[in-house]
Structures are given as structure tokens and as C-alpha cells.
N, C-alpha and C positions, 0 to 999 in steps of 0.2 A: 857760747854764739852758736853750740852745736843744737841747743836744748832751743833757743830760740829761732832758728833755723825749722827744728821738727815743725814747731806751732807754726809758724808761717807757711809751711810745706801741707798743715789739717790744713790751716783754714782757706786753702788757695783751691787746695783740693774740693775743702765742701761745698765752695762755693760753684766749683766747673760742675760738681755731678749734681747740684742741685738747678745749677742754669742750664744743664741738656735732659733733666726731665726726672731724673734717678728717682728723688721726694716722691716724685706726683708717682711713677711707677708703683714704689711701695704704699704707697696709701691707695691705691687702685687695687692692689694686689690685697690689701688688708680688708678691703671693702668688699671682694668678691668670697673671699676665706670665711666672715662673718656673714655675708647671706647663704653661703652653702650651710655652713651648721645651722639657720634658721630651716631650711628647708630640713636638717636629719629630725631637728628637733621634732616638727610636726609630723616626720613620717611616722618618727618614733611614737607620740602622742597617738597615732592611729593606730599601732599595733599593740598599744597597751591597751583600749578596748576591746579587742579582739575579744579575750578570753570571756570578758565578762559578758558578750554580745552571743558568741556563740553558747556559752552555758545559759541563759536565758532563754534563747530556740532551742536548746538541746531537750529546757524541762517540758516542752509542748509537743515537741517532735522528734523524741527518741529515735524513729524510725528512719528519719535522714542520714545517716551515719555518713554517708558517702561524702554532702556535705559537709558536716562537719571536718572529714579529713580532708577535703579539699583546702578548706579554710586554714584549720591548723599547723597542714606541710607547707601552704605556700607561704603565713610565716613566719615558719622554720627556717625557709631558703631565706626569705632576706635578712632575718639575722647573722646568717653565715657568709654571706657578701662581704671581701673585705671592699672597701669604697676607695678611689684615687681618684677622686673629681678632675685632674690635671691629664688624667688617661682613657682615651675614647672609651675603650676595650671596657675598663673597668665602670665608666658612666655607664657604660649603654645593657651593661650584666643587670647594673642596679634598676635603669627602667623597667628592664623586662621583668624583671622581679618585683617590682610595686605593680605592673599591671597585671603581672598574676593575681599578686595578692586584691588587686579592687575587683579584679572578676568572679574572683571565691568568692569575695563580700557581696559582690552584685546578686549569686546565685542563693548564700544566706538569705538575703531579702526579700529574694521571692519565694521562699519557701515560709516565710513569716508571714507573707498576704494570704498565704493559704489557713489560718489559724487565726480567725478573729479574737478567739480570749486572747492568741500570745499577742496581737494589735491592742489590745486596750489596758494590757499590762504595765503599770505604771511603769516600772522598772526599765522596761523593753523601749518605751518611750523615748525615756531619759536617755538611752544610751546611741539612741537612733539618733535623737536631737546633739547629741553629743559627737558621733558621726559623721553629720552632717556637718557641721561647723568646722570641723579637725577638716574634711575635705575643701572647702572653702581656703580655709588659711592655708593648707598647703598647694592650692593654686597660686594665691598673692606669694606665699614665700616662692615658687617657682618663678613666679615671672620677676620679684626683685634680683633674683638671683641671675635669670637672662639679662637681668637691665646690666647691675653689675660688669658680666660676662662681656656684655661689648662694646660699655665702656673700655675695658681693661685692652680689650683686645683694637680700639681704635687706638687707643695712647701709645701701645709697644709698635702701630704700625707709621706713625706720623712723621715726620721728619723733623727736626733732628732728636729726638728721642727712639726712635725705632734703631738707631746705633748705640745708643745705651742700652736698649734691651740686650741687641745682639751679645756686646761685649759678658754682660754679666748673665747672660742666658733667659733672660725673660718671654718666652713662647707666648705664641697666642692661647690661648685656654679651649677646650671642645664645650659645644653648646647641650642643651636639651635637646634631642630630635621625639621626632614623631617615626614611627615604624611604617605606619602605613596613613598620611593625610588623607586621604579620600574616604577607608573607611571610619576616621572617627566625625566626619562632615553628614552621615549617616546614622538619625536617633536609632537605638537598637527600639525592637518589638517585642515588649512584653507578654506573655500567654500566661497570666495565673492559674488558665485550665487545665493544661500540660506541664507545666511546673519550669516553665524553660525563658531564656531569654536569645534571642536571634531574629530575623528574615520570617516573617508570618509564613504559613505555607500556603500555594496555589488555592487549595480546599478552604480555608478558614472561612475567608470572607464568603465563600457561594458555596457552603454547604450541601452535600447530595441530600434530595427529599426521603422522606423515612420510606420506607415499602410502605405500599396497603396492609391491612390485613385481612389474614385469610379468611373466609366468609366460614361461618364455623358452622362442620357436618350435621348433615340432618339423622334425625336417629333412625334407626331400623326398622323397617314393618317388622311388628310383632306375630309371629307364627304359632299357629296353635299346637298343643301338644301333640306326639305321635296316634292316629287310634280314633282322632274326633274330629267332630266336621266343624267347618270355618263358623262362626256367629254367624246367622240369618240377617241380610239387610232388615231394614222398620219399614212394616208395611202402613204404608200414607194409609189415613183414618177414610171410610167411606165416606163416598161423597163428593172425597179431593177430587184433582185431578192430576196427573202424573206428571 
């Protein structure tokens, strides 16, 4: 009888939990974890491409050491972050590090634009194509994670599922955020002549006219040596008027 009562209690509890949304919460929670894993997978793919990309550019632009150092340090900081997607502060640190990584990569590609032979290198073109494809995959992965978190957050706020979520401690999950939404709507200005990325200076579109060249100085008059008379002016031929 005790064993039968235990089975009956388990069946009733399973039905009650299923009817109040517990199983649905589990499915939504696993969906967010899966989507987050794909985000990390694509960011890791980008990080794996960076050493080869830096080495290729460095072969043509050895003197650009500052840019190479920035890329290497940004990649190192990304790898040192302990990420907890349920912690808003941890997620923000992760986003900041990835933003710095993207900025360093942008500076590296600007350097590459100044070397036509590098841009013609087959290895560099392949790495650049892989990097562009990875950036697209990151965008898609982030979008899917955002959708998964949105569905989960809506679920745990709906009645009566919110009661189950409250009992079992399922809180809302933080989303990806943009630090400066207005700034990202402005396309960056790339000035290859000055080797930088950012807003163009005021004089970039209206450069000052070049100064006119100074007239060449006239040759100084030749004076006779001391003690000699200056040469006489040529006399006109007879019969000609002066």
C-alpha cells in the first residue's frame, strides 16, 4: 500500500507540475542555454581566426606593432572572462570585451588597406572572408539567443506559470544590451590616408589650398674685379640711329 501510495503521489505531482508549466519552463530554459552555447561557439571561432590573421598582416607591416599588440591583448582579455549569462554584470563584461575585440580587428583591417600587396595575398583574402562570415554567424547567433530569452522571460511572467517559476526560483534572464544605441546608428568614417577609423575632421572635405610657390630669386649682378673698369657698352654701327 505504501508503494502504491508513493506511485500515485508521483503521478499526481507530475500531472500538477506539467499543468502549471513546469515542463514548459524546462524546455524554454534549455533553449536559452543551447542558444547561448552557439553564441560562444561563434565568438570562439572568431578568436581562433585572429592569430593567423595577425601573423599574415604582420608579415607585410612589421612596424605596426601597436595595432598587433592591441589585437593580441583584446583577445587575451576575452579569454580570461568568466561568463555567467544569468548575471547581468557578467554579461556586460563579456559584451564590453567583445566590443573591444571588434574595435581592435577594425584597426587591423584599416592597416591592411594601406598595403596593396597584402590585400592581394590569397591567404589574407581567405582569412578576411572567414572573418566576415564569422561576424555574420555571430549576428545570427545573438539574434537567436535574444529570441530564446524573450520567449523564456514571457513564459515565466505569465499566469499561472509565474507561480511555478516563483516557487522553483526561475527568474527572468538578462538580454544583450547596446551601451550607446545612438552611436551605432552612425556609420564610421574610414580615413585610409590617416590610418584611423572615426568621424572625419572638419578640414577633411575642404582642405586648405596649397600656398603658391615663391618666385625664384634673380641672379645678382656681376661686378668687375677690383682695379678694372667696367666693360664699355656696345656702340651702334655707323649710319644707325640710337
